[in-house]
N, C-alpha and C positions, 0 to 999 in steps of 0.2 A: 504494500500500500504506500509506504513512504517513498519507494522508488518511483511510483507513478506520480506522486506529488512533486518530487524533485524534477522529473522530466517535464511535467506541465509547467512548472515555474521557469525552467530554462527556456521552453518554447515561448512563454509569455514575455520574458525579458528580451528574447530575440526579436519580438515583434516591434520593439522600439528601434527605429532606424533601419527597418527591413527595406531592401531594394527590390525592384521588379525582377531582377535576375536571381532571386533567392539568396542574395548576399545580405550583409549587415554593415551599416556605416554608423558609427557612433564615435565621433572624434573626441578625444580627450581634451578637456578644458573648453569645449564649445559651450555656447550659451544655452543649448538645449539639454537641460538636465532632467527631462521628463522621466527617463528610466530610473534614475536615482530617486527622484521624488516619489514615484509610484512604489518603488521597493521600500523606501522609508515608511510610507503609509502602511504597506503590508506587514512590515516588521512590527510597527506600533500596534496594529490590530491583534498581533500575537503577544502583546504586552512586553515587548523588548524595548529597552532603552536605546535610542538611536543617537548617533552623533557622526559628524564628519571630522576628519583630521585636517591638518593644515594644508594638505595637497588635494583634498576633495574626495578621499576614500570614505565610503559609507560603512559604518559599523553598527551592529545590533547586538546588544548584550542582555542576557536573561539574568535577572537578579532575584 
């Protein structure tokens, strides 16, 4: 069950920046942070504490 959930999450994340040729474009440090913001919201729904580090990596921590 968890394997299916992980696969679904990966496919969901890949939908951000998907190209017509089945590729993916998500440039580091671009102004489009939608994937990170959506992932942040999902982590918070699961009661994780979220934060970004100084270079923009998203972390979620369960306390």
